[in-house]
C-alpha positions, 0 to 999 in steps of 0.5 A: 541510522535506520531511524533517520530514514523513518522521519519526514523523508517518507512522503507516500506509503503504498499498501498492497493486499489480497485475501485477509488484508481487509481485516488487517486494515480494519484493525490498523486504520483506527490505530493511526493518529490524526493529521498524518503527513504521509499519503497512504495508497491502498491497492487491494484485490477485490471483486469487480463491482460498481459498488464503491462502498468499500472506501466509505467503509474504510473511511469509518475506520480512519481519521484521515480523509479517504477517497476512491481514486479517480483518474488524474487525482493529485496525491495529497499528504494526510489522505488515504486513497483506494485503488478502484476495482478492475483498474491498474493504479499507476503513480505519475512522476507529478504525484498524480494517479493514472488508471489503466485497464490493460490485462491482468497481472498475477490474475489481478487488476489492480495489480499491486506490482504495477502500483508499487513499481510506478510509485517507486519511480515517482517517489524514489527514497521517499516511498515506503511499501507494505505488503499484507495478507494474500494468496498469490505472488503479487507485490514481490516484484514491486517491493524489489523495485521500491528497494532498488529505488531507495524506499523502505519495504515492509511485509506483514508477519506471515504468522499473523496473516490470514493468508500467509503466502503473499508476505512469505513469498516476498520475504523469501524472494526479495530484500525486506526491511521490516516484518511487522504485526499490526501494532508495529505497522501502526507505530511505523506509520505514526512515526512518519510525521 
């Protein structure tokens, strides 16, 4: 029955991470097949900087078109989106992005919780959310919202995380559907078509 939920029902995958998550993405993105039908939205804690080369670096690892989000961009399947530094990234019900400069949450802007919660409202059961390596509690409240709205929740296996606190905290504080290492993450994403 769980297999039935993994097919075409998922329209968007939000991935959040902090310290140690970039290395996960560098390993994960090359394992993803071409022509994915799901939109992938990345929310990473990173330094405030006018340098926007991170999305270009991620693009060298991925087969899908990769963009840093701009306000009001429409979310398209088969694309990878990166939250810009120093803005909260919200997902509108129209499946477009909104950038917000309100106060930091969990010492972070962008906040993983903010994106996960707004995506849960916008996509409901057609959303999957994945939390990677990191050193604070950001993402757990958002995963709970995804689960409450019928979406699928995933965390990186803490034993494989450079900074296990974030996925471990989520595992012990909310209901998680899957605990994956990188090859399992890739299989899951590649089966979303």
